[in-house]
Every structure is written in C-alpha cells, then in structure tokens.
C-alpha positions as MATLAB code, in Angstrom:
seq = 'XXXXXXXXXXXXXXXXXXXXXXXXXXXXXXXXXXXXXXXXXXXXXXXXXXXXXXXXXXXXXXXXXXXXXXXXXXXXXXXXXXXXXXXXXXXXXXXXXXXXXXXXXXXXXXXXXXXXXXXXXXXXXXXXXXXXXXXXXXXXXXXXXXXXXXXXXXXXXXXXXXXXXXXXXXXXXXXXXXXXXXXXXXXXXXXXXXXXXXXXXXXXXXXXXXXXXXXXXXXXXXXXXXXXXXXXXXXXXXXXXXXXXXXXXXXXXXXXXXXXXXXXXXXXXXXXXXXXXXXXXXXXXXXXXXXXXXXXXXXXXXXXXXXXXXXXXXXXXXXXXXXXXXXXXXXXXXXXXXXXXXXXXX';
ca = [
    -184.049  -88.196 -140.795;
    -180.745  -88.209 -142.438;
    -180.220  -84.409 -141.889;
    -180.983  -85.227 -138.369;
    -178.567  -87.706 -137.944;
    -176.162  -85.169 -139.807;
    -176.783  -82.464 -137.592;
    -176.768  -84.377 -133.826;
    -172.955  -85.572 -135.574;
    -172.389  -82.162 -136.158;
    -172.823  -80.684 -133.077;
    -171.338  -83.876 -131.363;
    -168.187  -83.321 -133.109;
    -168.437  -79.498 -131.862;
    -169.047  -80.798 -128.357;
    -166.188  -82.913 -128.486;
    -164.171  -80.211 -129.978;
    -165.374  -77.272 -127.303;
    -164.836  -79.177 -124.656;
    -161.121  -80.123 -126.073;
    -160.398  -76.978 -126.443;
    -161.393  -76.172 -123.042;
    -159.084  -78.995 -121.603;
    -156.225  -77.562 -123.289;
    -156.732  -73.978 -122.536;
    -156.870  -74.927 -118.342;
    -154.628  -77.130 -118.078;
    -152.599  -77.723 -120.843;
    -151.844  -74.342 -122.573;
    -148.679  -72.542 -120.964;
    -149.146  -68.601 -119.182;
    -146.115  -66.700 -118.847;
    -146.333  -67.084 -114.694;
    -144.813  -69.201 -111.962;
    -146.295  -70.356 -108.471;
    -144.092  -70.312 -105.364;
    -146.114  -72.320 -102.603;
    -144.314  -74.230  -99.387;
    -142.277  -77.194 -100.367;
    -141.418  -79.954  -97.740;
    -139.032  -80.024  -94.344;
    -137.029  -83.215  -95.306;
    -134.698  -84.908  -92.943;
    -131.081  -84.559  -93.731;
    -129.620  -87.726  -92.640;
    -130.642  -89.880  -95.235;
    -129.511  -87.819  -98.016;
    -125.600  -88.501  -96.741;
    -123.010  -90.571  -94.550;
    -120.148  -90.458  -93.316;
    -118.692  -93.855  -93.252;
    -116.826  -94.097  -89.728;
    -119.121  -90.961  -88.830;
    -121.318  -91.747  -86.052;
    -124.875  -91.593  -87.256;
    -126.769  -91.961  -83.599;
    -129.516  -89.083  -83.234;
    -132.401  -88.628  -81.268;
    -133.652  -85.259  -83.431;
    -132.975  -84.644  -87.095;
    -131.843  -81.521  -88.815;
    -133.908  -80.831  -91.817;
    -133.887  -79.280  -95.241;
    -136.495  -77.048  -96.331;
    -137.905  -76.421 -100.237;
    -139.972  -74.128 -101.850;
    -142.381  -75.476 -104.795;
    -142.117  -73.909 -107.894;
    -144.657  -75.082 -110.281;
    -145.106  -73.412 -114.050;
    -149.032  -72.342 -113.784;
    -151.706  -73.289 -115.700;
    -155.112  -71.610 -115.513;
    -156.683  -73.774 -113.520;
    -153.336  -73.468 -110.871;
    -153.643  -70.084 -110.954;
    -157.407  -69.176 -110.223;
    -156.493  -72.339 -107.324;
    -153.793  -69.944 -106.143;
    -155.620  -66.589 -105.668;
    -157.451  -68.401 -102.754;
    -154.359  -70.151 -101.657;
    -152.786  -67.749  -98.889;
    -149.353  -69.845  -98.735;
    -149.383  -69.095 -102.841;
    -147.321  -66.362 -104.566;
    -147.819  -65.609 -108.196;
    -144.838  -64.154 -110.229;
    -143.684  -63.836 -113.786;
    -141.932  -66.801 -115.177;
    -139.228  -64.446 -116.437;
    -138.019  -62.875 -113.083;
    -137.184  -66.887 -112.724;
    -135.625  -67.585 -115.349;
    -133.986  -64.243 -116.444;
    -132.009  -64.895 -120.019;
    -131.973  -68.252 -119.717;
    -134.111  -71.317 -121.134;
    -135.683  -73.644 -118.653;
    -133.306  -76.605 -119.040;
    -130.368  -74.274 -118.942;
    -132.191  -72.749 -115.468;
    -132.346  -76.765 -114.220;
    -129.261  -77.229 -115.173;
    -127.606  -74.039 -113.191;
    -129.631  -75.612 -110.358;
    -128.589  -78.822 -110.042;
    -124.661  -76.943 -110.391;
    -125.521  -74.517 -107.542;
    -126.517  -77.569 -105.373;
    -123.530  -79.576 -106.028;
    -121.228  -76.926 -105.047;
    -123.273  -76.275 -101.842;
    -122.765  -79.809 -100.626;
    -118.940  -78.853 -101.661;
    -118.949  -75.996  -99.350;
    -120.913  -77.811  -96.772;
    -118.525  -80.466  -96.742;
    -115.448  -77.553  -96.722;
    -116.870  -75.933  -93.851;
    -117.819  -78.979  -91.817;
    -114.355  -80.560  -91.910;
    -112.705  -77.175  -91.216;
    -114.910  -76.795  -87.999;
    -114.701  -80.495  -86.988;
    -110.211  -79.912  -87.972;
    -110.163  -82.331  -90.703;
    -107.575  -82.782  -93.021;
    -108.824  -82.407  -96.641;
    -108.188  -81.733 -100.477;
    -110.009  -80.519 -103.415;
    -110.177  -82.321 -106.130;
    -111.433  -81.465 -109.607;
    -113.573  -83.992 -110.865;
    -115.535  -83.470 -114.188;
    -116.939  -80.604 -116.277;
    -119.987  -79.774 -116.118;
    -121.985  -77.919 -119.110;
    -124.610  -75.080 -118.202;
    -125.481  -74.222 -121.193;
    -125.348  -74.699 -125.140;
    -126.916  -71.457 -127.089;
    -129.295  -71.339 -129.322;
    -128.817  -71.707 -133.030;
    -125.257  -72.422 -132.094;
    -123.630  -75.086 -133.852;
    -122.547  -76.377 -130.012;
    -126.633  -76.994 -129.430;
    -126.752  -79.814 -132.061;
    -124.044  -81.915 -129.566;
    -124.394  -80.459 -126.136;
    -127.549  -80.233 -123.837;
    -127.438  -78.467 -120.774;
    -126.617  -80.186 -117.902;
    -124.581  -83.013 -119.939;
    -120.919  -84.113 -118.149;
    -118.290  -83.773 -120.050;
    -115.866  -86.228 -119.399;
    -112.836  -86.641 -122.383;
    -111.950  -84.918 -125.650;
    -110.616  -87.279 -128.023;
    -109.607  -89.887 -125.553;
    -108.015  -86.958 -123.114;
    -109.860  -87.119 -119.505;
    -110.982  -83.634 -118.866;
    -111.356  -82.934 -115.217;
    -111.296  -78.948 -114.986;
    -111.103  -75.966 -117.685;
    -107.545  -75.922 -117.309;
    -106.951  -78.966 -118.839;
    -109.426  -78.599 -121.489;
    -108.544  -74.714 -122.145;
    -104.856  -76.459 -122.637;
    -105.142  -78.826 -125.002;
    -108.247  -76.941 -127.313;
    -104.618  -74.641 -127.565;
    -103.253  -76.848 -129.960;
    -106.135  -77.590 -132.144;
    -107.513  -74.649 -134.622;
    -111.036  -72.838 -135.712;
    -112.678  -76.001 -138.036;
    -110.748  -78.625 -136.741;
    -113.547  -81.449 -135.511;
    -113.240  -83.210 -131.725;
    -114.289  -86.505 -130.500;
    -115.769  -85.605 -126.963;
    -117.164  -88.251 -124.614;
    -120.213  -86.738 -122.428;
    -122.889  -88.332 -119.464;
    -126.515  -87.534 -120.120;
    -128.962  -88.695 -118.240;
    -126.654  -91.363 -116.594;
    -125.716  -92.958 -120.205;
    -122.482  -91.973 -121.693;
    -122.268  -91.278 -125.137;
    -119.848  -89.750 -128.084;
    -120.359  -87.016 -130.073;
    -118.056  -85.184 -133.391;
    -117.648  -81.720 -132.683;
    -116.735  -79.085 -134.996;
    -114.569  -76.117 -133.015;
    -116.312  -72.928 -133.606;
    -114.318  -69.109 -133.143;
    -114.652  -67.786 -129.390;
    -113.616  -64.242 -128.679;
    -112.099  -63.226 -125.442;
    -114.545  -60.318 -123.681;
    -111.068  -58.702 -122.665;
    -108.533  -59.201 -124.960;
    -110.582  -59.193 -127.898;
    -108.760  -62.099 -129.434;
    -109.915  -65.282 -130.599;
    -109.788  -68.715 -130.237;
    -111.262  -72.558 -130.796;
    -113.939  -73.438 -128.563;
    -116.747  -75.598 -128.213;
    -119.603  -72.823 -127.820;
    -120.327  -74.036 -124.108;
    -120.380  -72.530 -121.046;
    -118.385  -74.902 -118.105;
    -117.894  -75.459 -114.490;
    -115.281  -77.280 -112.831;
    -117.300  -79.917 -110.675;
    -114.903  -81.007 -107.292;
    -114.828  -83.065 -104.628;
    -114.003  -82.806 -101.186;
    -111.283  -85.381  -99.634;
    -110.463  -85.780  -96.078;
    -107.082  -87.149  -95.591;
    -108.591  -90.181  -93.780;
    -110.901  -92.075  -96.498;
    -113.253  -93.472  -93.745;
    -114.584  -89.572  -93.004;
    -115.383  -89.224  -96.405;
    -118.897  -87.656  -97.293;
    -121.400  -89.179  -99.626;
    -124.463  -87.509 -100.706;
    -127.656  -89.383 -102.335;
    -129.608  -88.050 -105.091;
    -131.478  -85.254 -103.096;
    -133.581  -84.486 -106.400;
    -133.388  -80.442 -105.035;
    -131.688  -78.147 -106.617;
    -130.470  -74.793 -105.518;
    -127.601  -73.634 -103.070;
    -129.952  -72.896  -99.807;
    -129.088  -76.367  -98.216;
    -125.871  -75.435  -97.233;
    -126.269  -74.553  -93.492;
    -128.220  -77.661  -92.889;
    -126.309  -80.023  -94.863;
    -123.264  -78.754  -92.695;
    -124.884  -79.335  -89.412;
    -125.701  -82.897  -90.222;
    -122.196  -83.363  -91.815;
    -120.769  -82.031  -88.764;
    -122.796  -84.267  -86.228;
    -121.899  -87.305  -88.084;
    -117.616  -86.086  -87.705;
    -117.696  -85.608  -84.179;
    -119.013  -87.593  -80.690;
    -122.085  -86.552  -79.276;
    -125.558  -86.122  -80.494;
    -125.848  -82.259  -81.613;
    -129.652  -82.454  -82.248;
    -130.027  -82.941  -78.528;
    -133.634  -84.721  -79.476;
    -135.124  -81.571  -81.087;
    -136.317  -81.182  -84.710;
    -134.268  -78.750  -86.486;
    -135.303  -77.322  -89.402;
    -133.197  -74.440  -91.199;
    -132.209  -72.685  -94.235;
    -128.970  -70.566  -95.807;
    -126.541  -70.685  -98.003;
    -122.241  -71.709  -96.656;
    -119.455  -71.330  -98.044;
    -116.176  -72.960  -97.196;
    -115.222  -70.461  -94.371;
    -118.787  -71.476  -92.630;
    -120.701  -68.136  -92.847;
    -124.471  -68.117  -94.004;
    -126.033  -65.619  -96.353;
    -129.033  -65.324  -97.140;
    -132.348  -67.326  -99.334;
    -134.977  -66.569 -101.408;
    -138.805  -67.687 -100.028;
    -138.292  -67.733  -96.562;
    -141.697  -67.225  -95.881;
    -142.444  -70.528  -97.754;
    -139.983  -72.316  -96.344;
    -141.157  -71.593  -92.395;
    -144.423  -72.939  -93.452;
    -143.160  -75.999  -94.359;
    -141.402  -76.491  -91.513;
    -144.178  -75.831  -89.178;
    -145.886  -78.229  -91.429;
    -143.079  -80.561  -89.749;
    -143.042  -79.706  -86.618;
    -140.364  -78.605  -86.459;
    -138.894  -77.030  -82.639;
    -136.041  -74.756  -83.883;
    -135.638  -73.126  -87.390;
    -132.234  -71.530  -88.356;
    -132.457  -68.494  -90.548;
    -129.801  -66.256  -92.018;
    -130.021  -62.775  -90.058;
    -130.554  -61.218  -93.663;
    -134.175  -63.507  -93.436;
    -135.320  -63.111  -90.586;
    -137.602  -59.904  -90.810;
    -139.748  -62.276  -93.344;
    -139.404  -65.144  -91.226;
    -140.433  -63.490  -88.020;
    -143.642  -61.764  -90.356;
    -144.490  -65.489  -91.721;
    -144.317  -67.416  -88.493;
    -146.224  -65.033  -86.647;
    -148.605  -64.845  -88.927;
    -149.346  -68.370  -89.108;
    -148.915  -68.604  -85.372;
    -146.144  -70.929  -85.293;
    -144.589  -72.617  -82.072;
    -140.931  -73.073  -82.983;
    -138.184  -70.634  -82.226;
    -136.389  -69.101  -84.758;
    -132.714  -68.312  -84.321;
    -131.111  -66.146  -86.930;
    -127.478  -67.074  -87.880;
    -124.558  -65.504  -89.463;
    -121.993  -68.193  -89.099;
    -122.115  -72.268  -88.969;
    -120.309  -71.453  -85.826;
    -123.334  -69.783  -84.224;
    -125.750  -72.451  -84.705;
    -123.859  -74.584  -83.582;
    -122.476  -72.694  -80.117;
    -126.464  -72.459  -79.828;
    -127.383  -76.124  -80.428;
    -124.433  -77.348  -77.829;
    -126.173  -74.551  -75.318;
    -128.885  -76.624  -75.372;
    -129.912  -79.121  -72.371;
    -131.092  -82.791  -74.047;
    -134.777  -83.307  -74.498;
    -136.011  -85.640  -71.751;
];
C-alpha cells in the first residue's frame, strides 16, 4: 500500500515537473527571434501643446507605430499563421547593442525627432527660435568596464563635482582638468530618481590621434531644447511611450497646425510616417507595411508616406484593400500644400 502511494506521489511530482517544463519552454524560454506586427495609429494632438496655439481641429493627425515583441515559442507558432506578422532575427534589430542600449537609443531618437519637428515647424511658420542644450544622455556603458558599475543606458547626466553639464563641450572641458584615476561625483537622473555616484576616471584613447585622456567610459549625447523667441509658442511634449524617429513628419504637421491660424486637418483623418530634419526634409522609415495596416484599422482617409517607402506602402494597401489615399512626400511643404489644396470636409 505504501509502495503504491509512493508511486502515485512520484507520478504527481513528475507530472508537475513536466507541466512546469512545458510552460517554461513555450512561454518563458527566450528565442533568438523578434516579431513585427502592426502597432497603433494614435492622435498626435494629445501628445503636444502650444500655450498660445490654435488647438481647434475637426479632423486628426495620427502617428503610426510598429509593434515589436521578443518572441517565445507560442508567439512564433501563432505568428506563422498571421499574414500581418513578420518574424526576424533579434540580432538584426540589436546589432552589437544590448537590449537596454537599444531602448536608450530609441528614446534619444524620439527626442531628437521631436526637436527636429519643432525646428521644422518654426521654420515653416516663420517663428524665430534658438537651440538650448539641456542635459547629457547616456547611450551605453560597455559591459565589463568600470563605467558599467555606475552608469546605465538611459541615464541623464546633470552634474560632475557640482558643475552643471549641459553639453559634451562642458564635460570635455571639465575633464581636461583631471587625470586618469581621479574620482569624481556625478549626479544622474535614472527612471525619474536623482542619484549620485562616485566614479573613477578611466583612460580613453582618441581613435584619430591615438592620444589618451581621462573619461567616464560611456557614450554620451547632448539633448537639446528648441526655444522660440515668444515663450507662449513653446512646444511641450507629453510622454509618448514610443521610441524612434519615424513620427517626425506627423509631429511637425500637428505643431504647424497649432502655430498657424485655421484647421489644417480640414476635418480629415490623416495618418502618416516619416522622419523629419530641421529643414523639413522627409526621410524613409522601416516597417511601413505594418503602419499601413495600423492606419487602415483606424479608418484613416489620407496617409502621408516618404517617397522612398511608397512602393511598399502601395503594395500593402492594395493587398488589404485599404480605402485611404496614399500621398508620397519628400518634404514638409509637400504635405502642407496637399492639405491646403483640399476642400474642407463637410
């Protein structure tokens, strides 16, 4: 009798183990793949504001996104039957970056895209402005290096030894007064919390001159703010919770609409994608086929697409029988002129 109980207990333990193993393999075990799918088409207006701007809109400008998920086994199986899903190697997305470095890069690219969108809109609306550096943003801290103990990708560096650091030049000038091995106190903002770290300066070799200098051992970029001469025309962004530069054109359209009288939307549901630079040039993006699906699901009537992406966008739009009109553009002016040429929607 006792032997039967022992066998029953052993079977139960084996069963629980097998179930746990199956759950781990199918749900939690990482794979080297990533799945791209249509994301969302979100109204831009709630994401930004201009104090003295004209916010009256009968239609909407929408930014479009691509959903990217690191895949487990279940997701891979499901995606194989999804015509709108695309499976790719995770390494193709990350390159030689870690996942947190890639995420930090996307945050930087979104911030840079917003700054360029503001500049382009101010330029098109003939509003005087200046560029003001705000803080230093840390892209990466190489694994194994001393810097990895003190810094994380996405940190904001605001001070070193009590000295404000708003751009690369100020940091470089300060570090010239130090030597390798010196310890400095850095003030960081990490996930909204201000922290201080004691950091030992390490030897950095200049790739061009082969000369060495003391440094923090991290990759840093200057984050800037675009300030108009009239403070009432300052553009303020909310947290969009997305990364990358591809919303640039649609940010610019919304900003320009708020800066100028009248309603540029003309009552239409307008989606789109494309990078933007301060001169208003629209650049190509990745994943346009997924963005077409996202816009179609939100019943967009017009979709602005960079000219270099038009063929892929058209092919996908035709395949899903989308009713929206695709408008290829090279510049911000192309998009504005198209909207100005439309009759207001009744």
